[in-house]
C-alpha angles and dihedrals in degrees: 000000000000135000123195117228116237124212112294096011121142128203088255088058090050089047093057094044099044103028102026095238144062085232090072090068092093091055090049093047092049097044092049096039094236137122121267087236095044116142105239122211127227108268096018114147116232118194127216141158132225090246088064091062111116103184117014090186094060091041090055093047093053089047095049093046092041091234113171112171118205110186104159112115134172115248093236091051090047092053092047092050089052091052092047089056097052107275111142118251115237114257108256116207113231123209114257113252121230103248091208092058129087115329133175112237107225095209090062093058093081091045092052092048091052090051092049091048090052091048091240125145117266117219110216119215093175139057088238120093128214113216126188111220102176122054100199129056094236095062093042091055094046096043 
């Protein structure tokens, strides 16, 4: 018999669906010549036999309720999900900037904005660029 792997399913997911228990993962791995922790691909066929079934009742319950677990997740996606649910992000050390390097003179910002409003060219004396994102004063104030 065969079962087709869906997106993000692991061999443990397939073992529960096809064999009724995660304990069947070893039979699946041996029968298909793959590792217990192998990454499966969407559409991959996994072979099993009825003699490999561990719990027919669980297998039937999954089939009747159309339960198809898919627990494989990319580490980056997993971390992002954790962060989205309130887990604190690790502190990332940032390189120290050379204070004598390129700086944006704050007094020049108003001057540059005036030139932009007047559609006049702005002569840049820095490697930094000022970009206006909002076109109207309301959006600019409340941004």
